[in-house]
C-alpha positions as CSV (number, residue, x, y, z in Angstrom):
1,X,-19.5,-20.1,-10.1
2,X,-19.4,-23.8,-10.7
3,X,-18.5,-23.3,-14.4
4,X,-15.6,-21.1,-13.3
5,X,-14.4,-23.6,-10.7
6,X,-14.5,-26.4,-13.3
7,X,-12.3,-24.3,-15.6
8,X,-9.8,-23.7,-12.7
9,X,-9.8,-27.4,-11.7
10,X,-9.0,-28.2,-15.3
11,X,-5.8,-26.1,-14.8
12,X,-7.0,-23.3,-17.1
13,X,-6.5,-19.6,-16.6
14,X,-9.4,-17.3,-16.3
15,X,-9.9,-14.5,-18.8
16,X,-10.3,-11.0,-17.5
17,X,-14.2,-11.1,-17.8
18,X,-14.3,-14.4,-16.0
19,X,-12.1,-13.2,-13.2
20,X,-14.3,-10.1,-12.9
21,X,-17.4,-12.2,-12.8
22,X,-16.0,-14.5,-10.2
23,X,-15.0,-11.7,-7.9
24,X,-18.3,-9.9,-8.3
25,X,-20.1,-13.1,-7.2
26,X,-17.9,-13.4,-4.2
27,X,-18.2,-9.7,-3.3
28,X,-22.0,-9.7,-3.7
29,X,-22.4,-12.8,-1.5
30,X,-23.5,-15.1,-4.3
31,X,-20.8,-17.7,-3.7
32,X,-21.1,-20.1,-0.8
33,X,-18.3,-20.9,1.7
34,X,-17.3,-24.2,-0.1
35,X,-17.0,-22.3,-3.5
36,X,-14.9,-19.5,-2.0
37,X,-12.6,-22.0,-0.2
38,X,-12.1,-23.9,-3.5
39,X,-11.5,-20.7,-5.4
40,X,-8.9,-19.3,-3.0
41,X,-7.2,-22.7,-2.8
42,X,-6.5,-22.8,-6.5
43,X,-4.4,-19.6,-6.2
44,X,-2.3,-21.2,-3.3
45,X,-1.3,-23.9,-5.8
46,X,-0.5,-21.8,-8.8
47,X,0.4,-18.2,-9.6
48,X,-2.2,-15.7,-10.5
49,X,-2.1,-14.3,-14.0
50,X,-2.2,-10.6,-15.0
51,X,-5.7,-10.8,-16.6
52,X,-7.0,-12.6,-13.5
53,X,-5.5,-10.0,-11.1
54,X,-6.9,-7.2,-13.3
55,X,-10.4,-8.7,-13.2
56,X,-10.3,-9.2,-9.5
57,X,-9.1,-5.6,-9.1
58,X,-11.8,-4.1,-11.3
59,X,-14.5,-6.0,-9.4
60,X,-13.4,-4.9,-6.0
61,X,-13.0,-1.3,-7.1
62,X,-16.5,-1.4,-8.6
63,X,-17.9,-2.6,-5.3
64,X,-16.0,-0.2,-3.1
65,X,-17.4,2.9,-1.4
66,X,-16.4,6.0,-3.4
67,X,-14.8,8.7,-1.1
68,X,-15.9,11.3,-3.6
69,X,-12.8,13.4,-3.2
70,X,-13.3,15.2,-6.5
71,X,-9.7,14.5,-7.7
72,X,-7.5,11.5,-8.6
73,X,-4.4,13.7,-8.6
74,X,-3.2,12.0,-5.4
75,X,-0.6,9.5,-4.4
76,X,-0.5,6.4,-2.1
77,X,2.5,4.6,-0.7
78,X,1.6,1.1,0.4
79,X,3.2,-2.3,0.9
80,X,1.7,-5.7,0.4
81,X,2.9,-6.8,3.9
82,X,3.9,-10.4,4.2
83,X,7.6,-9.8,4.5
84,X,7.7,-10.7,8.2
85,X,10.2,-7.9,9.0
86,X,8.3,-6.0,11.7
87,X,9.7,-2.6,10.8
88,X,8.6,0.9,11.8
89,X,5.7,2.2,9.8
90,X,7.8,3.3,6.9
91,X,5.1,3.7,4.2
92,X,2.7,5.5,6.4
93,X,5.4,7.9,7.7
94,X,6.5,8.5,4.1
95,X,2.9,9.5,3.3
96,X,3.0,12.3,5.8
97,X,6.4,13.5,4.5
98,X,4.9,13.7,1.0
99,X,1.9,15.6,2.3
100,X,4.2,17.9,4.1
101,X,6.0,18.5,0.8
102,X,2.8,19.9,-0.6
103,X,1.3,17.0,-2.4
104,X,-2.1,15.3,-1.9
105,X,-2.0,11.8,-0.4
106,X,-4.9,9.3,-0.2
107,X,-3.5,6.7,2.1
108,X,-5.2,3.3,1.9
109,X,-4.4,0.9,4.8
110,X,-5.5,-1.7,7.3
111,X,-4.6,-3.3,10.6
112,X,-1.4,-5.3,10.7
113,X,-1.5,-8.8,9.3
114,X,2.1,-9.9,9.0
115,X,3.4,-7.2,11.3
116,X,2.6,-6.1,14.9
117,X,1.2,-2.7,13.8
118,X,-0.3,-1.8,10.4
119,X,-1.1,1.7,9.3
120,X,-4.6,1.6,10.8
121,X,-3.2,0.4,14.1
122,X,-0.7,3.2,14.4
123,X,-2.9,6.0,13.2
124,X,-5.7,5.0,15.5
125,X,-3.2,5.3,18.4
126,X,-2.4,8.8,17.2
127,X,-6.1,9.9,17.2
128,X,-7.1,9.4,13.6
129,X,-10.8,8.4,13.4
130,X,-12.1,5.8,10.9
131,X,-15.5,5.6,9.4
132,X,-15.8,9.3,8.9
133,X,-18.0,10.8,6.2
134,X,-16.8,11.9,2.8
135,X,-17.1,15.5,3.8
136,X,-14.5,14.9,6.5
137,X,-12.2,13.1,4.1
138,X,-12.5,16.1,1.7
139,X,-11.7,18.5,4.5
140,X,-8.7,16.5,5.7
141,X,-7.3,16.3,2.2
142,X,-7.7,20.0,1.7
143,X,-6.3,21.1,5.1
144,X,-3.7,18.3,5.9
145,X,-2.9,17.3,2.3
146,X,-3.7,13.7,3.4
147,X,-6.7,11.6,4.3
148,X,-6.8,8.0,5.4
149,X,-9.0,5.3,3.9
150,X,-9.4,2.5,6.4
151,X,-9.9,-0.5,4.1
152,X,-12.8,-2.3,5.9
153,X,-14.8,1.0,5.8
154,X,-14.4,1.2,2.0
155,X,-14.7,-2.5,0.9
156,X,-17.9,-3.9,2.3
157,X,-17.8,-6.7,-0.3
158,X,-14.8,-8.2,1.6
159,X,-17.0,-9.2,4.5
160,X,-18.3,-12.2,2.5
161,X,-14.9,-13.7,2.1
162,X,-13.6,-12.7,5.5
163,X,-14.8,-15.7,7.5
164,X,-13.4,-18.1,4.9
165,X,-10.1,-16.4,4.9
166,X,-9.9,-16.5,8.7
167,X,-10.8,-20.2,8.8
168,X,-8.2,-21.0,6.1
169,X,-5.5,-19.2,8.1
170,X,-3.2,-18.9,5.1
171,X,-2.2,-16.1,2.8
172,X,-4.6,-15.9,-0.2
173,X,-4.7,-13.7,-3.3
174,X,-6.7,-11.2,-1.4
175,X,-3.5,-10.3,0.4
176,X,-1.9,-9.0,-2.8
177,X,-5.0,-7.1,-3.9
178,X,-4.9,-4.5,-1.1
179,X,-2.4,-2.1,-2.6
180,X,-4.3,-2.2,-5.9
181,X,-7.8,-1.3,-4.8
182,X,-7.4,2.1,-3.2
183,X,-11.0,3.4,-3.5
184,X,-9.7,6.9,-4.3
185,X,-8.0,5.5,-7.4
186,X,-5.0,7.7,-7.1
187,X,-3.1,8.5,-10.3
188,X,0.3,8.0,-8.5
189,X,1.5,5.1,-6.4
190,X,4.5,3.5,-4.8
191,X,3.8,-0.1,-4.1
192,X,6.1,-2.4,-2.1
193,X,6.0,-6.1,-2.7
194,X,7.3,-9.1,-0.7
195,X,8.7,-11.0,-3.7
196,X,10.2,-10.4,-7.1
197,X,7.4,-12.4,-8.7
198,X,4.8,-10.1,-7.2
199,X,6.8,-7.0,-8.3
200,X,6.6,-8.1,-11.9
201,X,2.9,-9.0,-11.6
202,X,2.2,-5.5,-10.3
203,X,4.5,-4.0,-12.9
204,X,2.7,-5.7,-15.8
205,X,-0.8,-4.8,-14.4
206,X,0.0,-1.2,-13.7
207,X,1.4,-0.7,-17.2
208,X,-2.1,-1.2,-18.4
209,X,-3.5,1.6,-16.3
210,X,-3.1,5.4,-16.2
211,X,-1.2,5.2,-12.9
212,X,2.3,6.7,-12.7
213,X,4.0,4.2,-10.4
214,X,7.1,2.8,-8.8
215,X,7.0,-0.8,-7.6
216,X,9.8,-1.8,-5.2
217,X,11.2,-5.0,-3.6
218,X,14.3,-5.1,-1.5
219,X,16.3,-8.2,-2.6
220,X,16.7,-9.3,1.1
221,X,12.9,-9.5,1.4
222,X,11.5,-6.1,2.5
223,X,8.4,-4.8,0.8
224,X,9.8,-1.3,0.6
225,X,13.0,0.5,-0.2
226,X,14.7,-0.6,3.1
227,X,18.3,0.4,2.1
228,X,19.4,-2.8,3.8
229,X,20.3,-4.4,0.5
230,X,20.0,-3.7,-3.2
231,X,16.4,-3.3,-4.4
232,X,14.6,-3.9,-7.6
233,X,12.5,-0.9,-8.9
234,X,9.9,-1.2,-11.6
235,X,8.5,2.0,-13.2
236,X,6.8,2.8,-16.5
237,X,10.4,3.2,-17.9
238,X,11.3,-0.4,-17.0
239,X,13.1,-2.3,-14.2
240,X,16.5,-1.6,-12.6
241,X,18.4,-2.6,-9.5
242,X,19.5,0.2,-7.1
243,X,21.7,0.2,-4.0
244,X,21.8,2.6,-1.1
245,X,25.1,3.9,-2.5
246,X,23.5,4.5,-6.0
247,X,21.0,6.8,-4.2
248,X,23.7,8.6,-2.2
249,X,22.6,7.0,1.0
250,X,24.2,4.7,3.7
251,X,23.4,1.0,4.0
252,X,21.1,0.2,6.8
253,X,21.2,-2.7,9.2
254,X,17.9,-4.6,9.7
255,X,17.9,-4.0,13.4
256,X,18.0,-0.3,12.8
257,X,14.5,-0.4,11.2
258,X,12.8,-2.3,14.0
259,X,9.3,-1.3,14.9
260,X,7.5,-1.3,18.2
261,X,6.4,-4.5,20.0
262,X,2.9,-2.9,20.5
263,X,0.8,-0.4,18.7
264,X,1.6,2.2,21.4
265,X,5.4,1.6,21.0
266,X,5.0,1.9,17.2
267,X,3.1,5.2,17.6
268,X,5.9,6.6,19.8
269,X,8.5,5.7,17.2
270,X,6.2,7.3,14.5
271,X,6.0,10.6,16.5
272,X,9.8,10.5,17.2
273,X,10.5,10.4,13.4
274,X,8.1,13.3,12.7
275,X,9.4,15.4,15.5
276,X,13.0,15.1,14.4
277,X,14.2,12.5,17.0
278,X,14.7,9.8,14.4
279,X,18.0,7.9,14.0
280,X,19.9,8.3,10.8
281,X,18.6,5.0,9.5
282,X,15.0,5.8,10.3
283,X,15.2,9.2,8.7
284,X,16.9,7.9,5.6
285,X,14.4,5.0,5.0
286,X,11.4,7.2,5.5
287,X,12.6,10.0,3.2
288,X,13.9,7.6,0.6
289,X,10.4,6.0,0.2
290,X,8.8,9.5,0.2
291,X,11.3,10.4,-2.5
292,X,10.1,7.5,-4.7
293,X,6.5,9.0,-4.4
294,X,7.6,12.5,-5.2
295,X,9.5,11.1,-8.2
296,X,6.2,9.7,-9.5
297,X,4.5,13.0,-9.0
298,X,7.4,15.0,-10.5
299,X,8.9,12.9,-13.3
300,X,11.4,15.6,-14.2
301,X,13.0,15.4,-10.7
302,X,16.1,13.4,-10.1
303,X,16.1,11.1,-7.1
304,X,18.3,13.7,-5.4
305,X,15.8,16.4,-6.0
306,X,12.9,14.3,-4.6
307,X,15.0,13.3,-1.6
308,X,15.8,16.9,-0.9
309,X,12.1,17.8,-1.0
310,X,11.3,14.9,1.4
311,X,14.0,15.9,3.8
312,X,12.9,19.5,3.8
313,X,9.3,18.4,4.6
314,X,10.5,16.4,7.6
315,X,13.1,18.9,8.9
316,X,10.8,21.9,8.6
317,X,8.1,20.2,10.7
318,X,5.5,20.3,7.9
319,X,5.2,16.5,7.9
320,X,4.4,16.6,11.6
321,X,1.9,19.4,10.9
322,X,0.2,17.2,8.3
323,X,-0.6,14.7,11.1
324,X,-1.9,17.4,13.4
325,X,-4.2,18.8,10.7
326,X,-5.4,15.3,9.8
327,X,-6.5,14.6,13.4
328,X,-8.0,18.1,13.9
329,X,-10.0,18.3,10.6
330,X,-13.0,16.4,11.9
């Protein structure tokens, strides 16, 4: 570890194998607190490179618990967080819409860090149990079309870095790794980022994988397709800027996307959306993000086709039924 630190202190980039080795040492408890603090601090002072991020990702995936689902033909919709917007749980709601549309979803999530209520917080409020066995996850995926992978239950290696991260109290590169280390390794993904720089980093990394993806950043700061401003989209076909009008939708106002002030309030909003009591803005933002995922799964679909499938899932009640089945399949 000291050799790697010396290279970083000399302002050199790590190669992919060096980054992989460093993260394996951290994940296996072979780095002490001082070494981890120094390591994390470097990446607060300079950007992370694509080979470094790829090495960190490979290490964490190799150390993660395998849910043994028997398929990678699934999709995840996940944001980095860090945008400070405190919206309703858009990505998690979109996952249930996609499941209701007949696709398999392996949702990877955690408690809220930059928001009041993360995906784990809201789903726990709604009766979803964490720490279940792989047989339960398989049953949920089969019956509900969705299973939830609570990050702490699948990444035991992170416990070694946890105390140092908490003591530092600042965002580290671990915060941007979350969306990239889904232990189910889904072949399809929508990833929202809090910055353009991170969008491009994800884009360059995912180009090197077999993932069919869409990376999105709203130009007013949201880590999802918020429809509050134009957004940058990066897919295997390249990058483009899209507006709500381009997608046939209405511009949203930020206050229309507000989430709850507590986990209970957020859960109530979540259920309102699934049960057809959403506002126009809530319905549009959830189905638009679901449409991005459906577009990854169905590359021949236009955005309008994908949006129609998402709306039908929500309006028919199948998205709501996916949540019921997820909770019941224990």
